[in-house]
FIZA-248707 format. One record per residue (C-alpha): x, y, z; residue in one letter. Coordinates in steps of 0.05 Angstrom, whole numbers, padded with zeros to 5 digits, always signed. Example, Ala and Ser with C-alpha at 12.3 -4.5 7.8 and 13.67 -1.06 7.14 Angstrom:
2
+00246-00090+00156A +00273-00021+00143S 
This chain:
663
+01039+02739+03100X +01066+02743+03030X +01098+02700+02981X +01143+02696+02925X +01141+02647+02866X +01188+02635+02811X +01160+02591+02753X +01086+02617+02775X +01066+02609+02697X +01094+02539+02696X +01054+02476+02704X +01060+02462+02777X +01072+02538+02794X +01003+02556+02768X +00966+02505+02810X +01011+02520+02873X +00995+02597+02856X +00917+02581+02863X +00926+02548+02924X +00956+02602+02959X +00905+02654+02933X +00846+02604+02951X +00875+02581+03021X +00918+02633+03045X +00921+02708+03059X +00973+02760+03032X +01001+02784+02966X +01033+02732+02920X +01096+02761+02883X +01111+02730+02819X +01179+02732+02778X +01160+02755+02704X +01211+02763+02652X +01197+02832+02613X +01157+02816+02555X +01124+02754+02584X +01071+02795+02619X +01018+02770+02565X +01033+02696+02586X +01020+02718+02656X +00958+02753+02645X +00928+02696+02602X +00941+02644+02654X +00917+02684+02708X +00850+02690+02668X +00849+02618+02657X +00864+02596+02726X +00813+02652+02755X +00868+02680+02799X +00850+02745+02840X +00889+02794+02801X +00888+02844+02856X +00935+02797+02903X +00981+02778+02845X +01043+02829+02842X +01086+02818+02781X +01165+02822+02796X +01203+02841+02735X +01272+02798+02732X +01310+02742+02699X +01331+02674+02723X +01394+02681+02693X +01415+02738+02726X +01444+02752+02795X +01394+02761+02851X +01347+02742+02790X +01356+02813+02765X +01308+02845+02811X +01324+02920+02811X +01342+02952+02875X +01279+02988+02888X +01239+02930+02880X +01281+02888+02927X +01279+02942+02979X +01201+02938+02972X +01203+02860+02982X +01254+02862+03038X +01224+02830+03102X +01159+02821+03070X +01165+02752+03042X +01149+02693+03087X +01157+02638+03039X +01200+02637+02975X +01179+02580+02924X +01230+02563+02872X +01200+02526+02815X +01228+02560+02756X +01273+02502+02722X +01277+02463+02659X +01236+02400+02666X +01252+02371+02596X +01302+02311+02583X +01309+02330+02514X +01333+02399+02527X +01406+02417+02512X +01459+02417+02565X +01474+02494+02563X +01401+02507+02573X +01391+02463+02628X +01457+02490+02661X +01438+02561+02656X +01359+02549+02684X +01372+02492+02736X +01439+02509+02764X +01454+02584+02751X +01376+02599+02762X +01372+02564+02830X +01441+02602+02852X +01403+02668+02836X +01340+02649+02871X +01378+02630+02935X +01414+02701+02932X +01347+02738+02920X +01317+02697+02976X +01374+02723+03022X +01371+02791+03001X +01299+02799+03016X +01304+02760+03082X +01255+02706+03067X +01233+02664+03122X +01237+02596+03080X +01266+02579+03014X +01220+02520+02980X +01262+02485+02928X +01222+02446+02879X +01276+02388+02859X +01258+02327+02827X +01270+02247+02832X +01316+02263+02778X +01364+02285+02834X +01372+02213+02857X +01397+02195+02779X +01393+02123+02765X +01406+02097+02840X +01393+02017+02840X +01348+02011+02897X +01310+02048+02952X +01331+02127+02953X +01311+02155+03020X +01288+02225+03029X +01353+02238+03069X +01396+02212+03018X +01435+02261+02965X +01507+02243+02953X +01488+02174+02940X +01459+02190+02875X +01489+02153+02814X +01486+02149+02741X +01489+02224+02734X +01514+02227+02662X +01448+02256+02630X +01453+02330+02631X +01377+02331+02661X +01392+02287+02721X +01459+02317+02729X +01435+02393+02732X +01375+02368+02775X +01429+02340+02830X +01478+02395+02827X +01418+02449+02834X +01397+02411+02895X +01465+02409+02921X +01469+02482+02917X +01408+02494+02961X +01439+02448+03012X +01507+02481+03012X +01490+02555+02997X +01431+02572+03022X +01432+02622+03085X +01355+02619+03097X +01319+02561+03124X +01299+02513+03063X +01257+02453+03052X +01262+02412+02987X +01209+02373+02944X +01225+02320+02900X +01165+02307+02859X +01159+02243+02812X +01140+02256+02737X +01082+02301+02738X +01023+02287+02694X +00957+02319+02690X +00907+02342+02739X +00864+02287+02770X +00803+02320+02764X +00809+02356+02692X +00865+02318+02661X +00896+02384+02643X +00973+02382+02620X +01018+02438+02591X +01064+02389+02548X +01079+02320+02527X +01126+02289+02578X +01138+02226+02617X +01088+02171+02602X +01057+02216+02550X +01108+02198+02505X +01082+02131+02501X +01014+02154+02477X +01034+02156+02404X +01052+02082+02410X +00985+02065+02445X +00943+02107+02390X +00978+02069+02336X +00960+02003+02371X +00888+02022+02379X +00886+02044+02299X +00919+01977+02275X +00884+01925+02325X +00818+01912+02360X +00815+01924+02434X +00808+01850+02449X +00870+01830+02410X +00930+01807+02459X +00996+01837+02444X +01066+01827+02469X +01103+01878+02515X +01155+01901+02563X +01151+01898+02634X +01204+01941+02652X +01220+01978+02716X +01176+02019+02760X +01153+02086+02731X +01133+02137+02777X +01082+02191+02765X +01032+02230+02805X +00981+02282+02781X +00997+02358+02785X +00946+02375+02838X +00966+02326+02891X +01036+02358+02882X +01013+02435+02887X +00966+02409+02949X +01025+02375+02985X +01074+02432+02972X +01024+02484+02997X +01008+02438+03057X +01083+02419+03083X +01107+02491+03067X +01057+02522+03123X +01072+02464+03173X +01121+02483+03226X +01179+02446+03250X +01204+02416+03179X +01257+02463+03155X +01318+02426+03124X +01282+02362+03104X +01267+02333+03038X +01198+02307+03016X +01190+02257+02964X +01124+02273+02929X +01114+02207+02893X +01073+02143+02889X +01096+02096+02940X +01077+02038+02904X +01092+02054+02832X +01072+02012+02775X +01117+01979+02726X +01127+01997+02656X +01080+01943+02631X +01025+01960+02682X +01031+02032+02670X +01017+02020+02587X +00964+01975+02606X +00929+02023+02645X +00931+02079+02592X +00916+02029+02542X +00847+02011+02575X +00835+02084+02583X +00849+02092+02505X +00807+02028+02490X +00865+02003+02463X +00892+01931+02462X +00933+01913+02525X +01003+01875+02528X +00974+01810+02554X +01046+01779+02556X +01106+01823+02579X +01171+01809+02577X +01211+01824+02637X +01273+01874+02613X +01314+01852+02670X +01328+01786+02634X +01370+01830+02587X +01415+01841+02649X +01449+01775+02638X +01479+01805+02575X +01544+01840+02596X +01540+01916+02591X +01599+01917+02542X +01565+01869+02493X +01495+01908+02498X +01531+01974+02484X +01573+01944+02427X +01502+01917+02394X +01465+01980+02407X +01522+02021+02371X +01526+01985+02306X +01504+02027+02252X +01437+01983+02221X +01419+01976+02299X +01424+02053+02309X +01392+02074+02246X +01335+02026+02258X +01325+02049+02330X +01328+02120+02307X +01273+02107+02257X +01225+02078+02301X +01232+02135+02355X +01223+02183+02305X +01161+02147+02277X +01132+02141+02354X +01156+02211+02369X +01201+02181+02429X +01258+02220+02453X +01317+02172+02454X +01333+02194+02529X +01264+02162+02552X +01294+02091+02536X +01334+02090+02595X +01274+02099+02642X +01240+02035+02614X +01285+01997+02664X +01281+02055+02712X +01320+02024+02774X +01299+02072+02832X +01249+02062+02889X +01232+02122+02935X +01220+02120+03006X +01166+02170+03031X +01170+02173+03105X +01180+02244+03113X +01122+02262+03064X +01072+02212+03097X +01087+02245+03164X +01078+02316+03142X +01013+02298+03102X +00982+02263+03157X +00913+02285+03176X +00905+02333+03118X +00864+02289+03077X +00915+02301+03016X +00920+02235+02987X +00949+02207+02916X +00894+02185+02882X +00895+02117+02843X +00913+02127+02767X +00865+02078+02745X +00814+02126+02769X +00834+02185+02731X +00878+02158+02669X +00823+02166+02623X +00819+02241+02634X +00896+02247+02622X +00885+02208+02561X +00826+02246+02540X +00861+02313+02552X +00920+02289+02511X +00877+02268+02451X +00841+02335+02449X +00897+02380+02467X +00967+02349+02461X +00966+02298+02411X +01023+02318+02361X +00979+02294+02301X +00931+02346+02323X +00983+02401+02296X +00997+02365+02229X +00976+02402+02166X +00922+02351+02142X +00895+02396+02087X +00909+02379+02013X +00929+02448+02002X +00983+02441+02052X +01014+02385+02016X +01008+02403+01939X +01006+02487+01936X +01055+02505+01884X +01083+02430+01873X +01081+02392+01805X +01041+02335+01810X +01039+02284+01753X +00978+02242+01740X +00978+02186+01687X +00908+02165+01663X +00887+02232+01678X +00836+02245+01627X +00773+02201+01663X +00757+02162+01716X +00803+02164+01780X +00859+02204+01751X +00811+02255+01728X +00775+02264+01793X +00845+02266+01830X +00870+02319+01784X +00810+02361+01794X +00823+02357+01870X +00897+02372+01873X +00889+02432+01822X +00834+02461+01868X +00888+02455+01921X +00938+02495+01890X +00985+02446+01854X +01011+02450+01782X +00977+02390+01750X +01005+02351+01695X +00958+02301+01663X +00978+02244+01618X +00934+02200+01574X +00934+02167+01506X +00875+02200+01476X +00876+02270+01458X +00804+02292+01461X +00787+02272+01534X +00855+02292+01556X +00850+02366+01534X +00778+02373+01552X +00800+02353+01625X +00856+02403+01618X +00809+02457+01593X +00761+02441+01649X +00809+02450+01703X +00842+02514+01671X +00769+02543+01668X +00760+02527+01745X +00822+02567+01761X +00871+02516+01768X +00937+02505+01737X +00938+02443+01691X +00987+02417+01632X +00966+02355+01590X +01016+02312+01552X +00994+02251+01505X +01037+02192+01514X +01031+02114+01507X +01056+02084+01569X +01062+02016+01534X +01114+02042+01491X +01178+02049+01530X +01208+02106+01476X +01140+02145+01488X +01150+02139+01564X +01223+02166+01558X +01204+02225+01514X +01147+02246+01568X +01205+02246+01623X +01246+02288+01578X +01194+02337+01563X +01164+02344+01635X +01234+02357+01666X +01254+02404+01607X +01190+02445+01618X +01174+02438+01691X +01244+02418+01723X +01217+02369+01776X +01161+02323+01791X +01140+02327+01865X +01093+02273+01862X +01077+02219+01812X +01011+02183+01809X +01016+02123+01766X +00942+02115+01756X +00936+02088+01686X +00924+02015+01679X +00890+01956+01639X +00845+01905+01671X +00822+01838+01647X +00777+01798+01682X +00779+01726+01647X +00796+01658+01677X +00862+01627+01664X +00825+01568+01624X +00797+01620+01576X +00878+01648+01573X +00906+01587+01545X +00917+01621+01474X +00915+01690+01498X +00988+01703+01522X +00981+01773+01497X +00931+01787+01558X +00990+01779+01604X +01037+01820+01568X +00996+01879+01552X +00977+01882+01627X +01048+01876+01647X +01073+01927+01591X +01024+01981+01622X +01014+01964+01695X +01085+01952+01707X +01136+01966+01657X +01104+02031+01638X +01097+02053+01710X +01170+02028+01725X +01198+02068+01664X +01169+02134+01692X +01191+02121+01764X +01260+02105+01738X +01261+02171+01695X +01237+02213+01753X +01277+02187+01810X +01342+02216+01796X +01318+02283+01804X +01280+02268+01865X +01341+02236+01897X +01384+02297+01882X +01329+02341+01915X +01318+02293+01969X +01248+02301+01966X +01190+02265+01926X +01131+02217+01933X +01111+02163+01885X +01041+02138+01892X +01024+02072+01853X +00947+02056+01841X +00946+01982+01858X +00883+01942+01866X +00845+01905+01921X +00860+01844+01884X +00926+01841+01900X +00912+01832+01974X +00851+01787+01958X +00886+01749+01902X +00818+01751+01862X +00801+01695+01814X +00795+01711+01745X +00844+01765+01749X +00911+01734+01743X +00938+01777+01693X +00918+01840+01722X +00933+01820+01792X +00998+01795+01774X +01024+01859+01738X +01001+01899+01796X +01033+01856+01847X +01096+01865+01807X +01095+01940+01819X +01077+01932+01892X +01135+01885+01904X +01181+01942+01867X +01157+01996+01910X +01169+01954+01976X +01242+01939+01956X +01251+02011+01930X +01224+02041+01993X +01275+02008+02035X +01330+02046+01989X +01302+02109+01986X +01268+02123+02053X +01331+02155+02081X +01331+02209+02022X +01256+02229+02039X +01228+02197+01982X +01161+02156+01996X +01131+02102+01961X +01060+02092+01974X +01010+02035+01944X +00939+02046+01942X +00903+01981+01936X +00837+02009+01906X +00771+01973+01913X +00721+01964+01856X +00710+02033+01826X +00654+02049+01777X +00701+02072+01714X +00700+02056+01641X +00751+01999+01654X +00699+01954+01688X +00642+01973+01640X +00649+01905+01602X +00631+01865+01658X +00554+01879+01667X +00553+01851+01733X +00592+01906+01765X +00530+01951+01749X +00493+01916+01807X +00547+01910+01862X +00578+01961+01913X +00627+02002+01877X +00663+02068+01894X +00654+02128+01850X +00716+02164+01821X +00713+02217+01869X +00710+02171+01928X +00769+02134+01894X +00807+02202+01890X +00792+02215+01963X +00839+02150+01975X +00893+02184+01933X +00887+02247+01972X +00893+02205+02037X +00961+02181+02004X +00983+02252+01986X +00972+02277+02059X +00995+02220+02107X +01053+02188+02056X +01036+02117+02082X +01070+02057+02056X +01000+02030+02035X +00924+02053+02034X +00878+01993+02037X +00807+01983+02058X +00793+01940+02113X +00768+01886+02069X +00828+01878+02034X +00872+01878+02095X +00824+01822+02127X +00831+01785+02058X +00905+01788+02055X +00908+01769+02134X +00855+01707+02128X +00899+01683+02070X +00965+01687+02111X +00939+01655+02176X +00893+01606+02138X +00911+01594+02068X +00865+01536+02059X +00802+01563+02084X +00809+01623+02041X +00823+01582+01984X +00750+01550+01993X +00725+01623+01995X +00763+01640+01931X +00740+01576+01897X +00663+01592+01915X +00669+01658+01888X +00700+01630+01821X +00642+01579+01820X +00590+01631+01834X +00617+01688+01787X +00628+01653+01714X +00665+01687+01662X +00632+01745+01630X +00604+01744+01560X +00654+01795+01541X +00711+01749+01568X +00679+01696+01527X +00678+01741+01468X +00603+01734+01460X +00578+01803+01444X +00502+01779+01432X +00502+01752+01506X +00529+01816+01533X +00463+01848+01524X +00427+01797+01566X +00477+01786+01622X +00451+01806+01696X +00472+01784+01764X +00438+01733+01804X +00414+01750+01878X +00462+01705+01908X +00517+01741+01866X +00492+01809+01894X +00491+01790+01963X +00566+01757+01959X +00588+01818+01926X +00560+01863+01981X +00593+01818+02033X +00659+01819+02002X +00652+01897+01985X +00697+01923+01938X +00732+01858+01916X +00735+01842+01846X +00700+01779+01827X 
């Protein structure tokens, strides 16, 4: 007994061929496009196929009789007992022309080939997509009743099955698998499809929230999915059972989960928070379709929807399946499989394998270039305050990664020493002196840089001034607020406004503002410093809304306490946890690579969240810190007392508990 298989290297095909080789006797002829022999050999080696029983047949799905040559066709005639047609497009996002060629034309050519070689039975792998969006139970003997076939994928799967029913001259059997997911024993899957489109969302939920956190979700329709091994085993068994010609078999879950249940199953597998409260999407049915369509097509709604889908890597076509209306009768399949011990495993028992395989092999983030070199090589990166501390450490890192680094500072000696150090290490670096508290100096810097370098790809506003002094000691020091605002806000803003026009013209750019954890924690004694950084933070949030569509990103780095010359006057900081400038530079590198809206520590996010949820409780914590950490001798102007200043054990313990926060 011999077999002929199209789509043998496809996901279902490779497991079906493995079954035929393991459980049956005879040769297995597989259709191979010329030039794809290497792919066949790779899959054969991976699957452990017996190559002596695999016979490649060169052909093309897009040609009559599959493009099989006359000599080969003569060899095959009368030998093939079972012709399995699996080659097709199983992709909602494929264009209509591609799906027409593979699903419709390919099926017609496969039927011609099966007839020419006088095959015993033509086994057509269709899909539940052939039912379209039928509202209700779709039986195995139903076909013409399919509804909602406007989508190219649904339409071509329906029409290809219709071709088999009307044009196939040899006995045939039709198999309609539901969405096929990974192997129930290994989790193996070949691409992101079906419920896998939800995994990016689940991963984001896991990253943002603890597992015990209840969340809100959608109940939706019933999403039918089955593991590939069940489909391959069922097809192999049914194909060899007598008396079933002309029948259709639903290889589906007879009790499918609703969308919300399915999401929660994979949330548990991923150790992500589950959707505790789920809103039934059918509630939207009370809104007339015309109204829903009109709202969905409003430009702001479409833009917002597209941005969310792009961020979650969800094809727009998947939205219609959240409220999928069709259930599937399985009586034919159940009768055919009775006594075979082939049973659909419970998703709960293998969901963790599916998730684990996706996370290790298919997660789109695995294929994102996360090297600093991949994001800055050959690009112009301007860093203010680049002569020391965080700025110098960042400049060294990006220069090592191949960037053209421009460092800016007020003092020449340290600035040029840093430039020379980078050049000596083989990096590319230019140094410019500028006083960023002087708007004319800022404008001159912008003109010079654009004149000599044409563009700035990444602007890092790092230069800043910090003042630790209580409001009570600031009554007669209004200049403290003026000078922090002048450098930390107006100087940064002047550079942003200077470099943005060129970024906008090129539709590419990234602005990184080094802010402070104090903005999130509302640190006492830092009112002047925090207010100036908060102003820049607020500007960035507003600007991001205007420039995100132009591929220009704004990132705020809420930096925790860093051991730099800026904090040296406060002697207490010598005894509390701080980051090194190199560790702080790693946060800037993270901002460059990921381009998020914000980079912050967990303590900073916790402080901001607690302040938002329980402001009075947070006020008590802040006041406790205010009383515990008095103004420094430097803030009081007592230079003699600065020499004897040292923290108490209580202060050190509190600072360790609130790691990284300025007190």
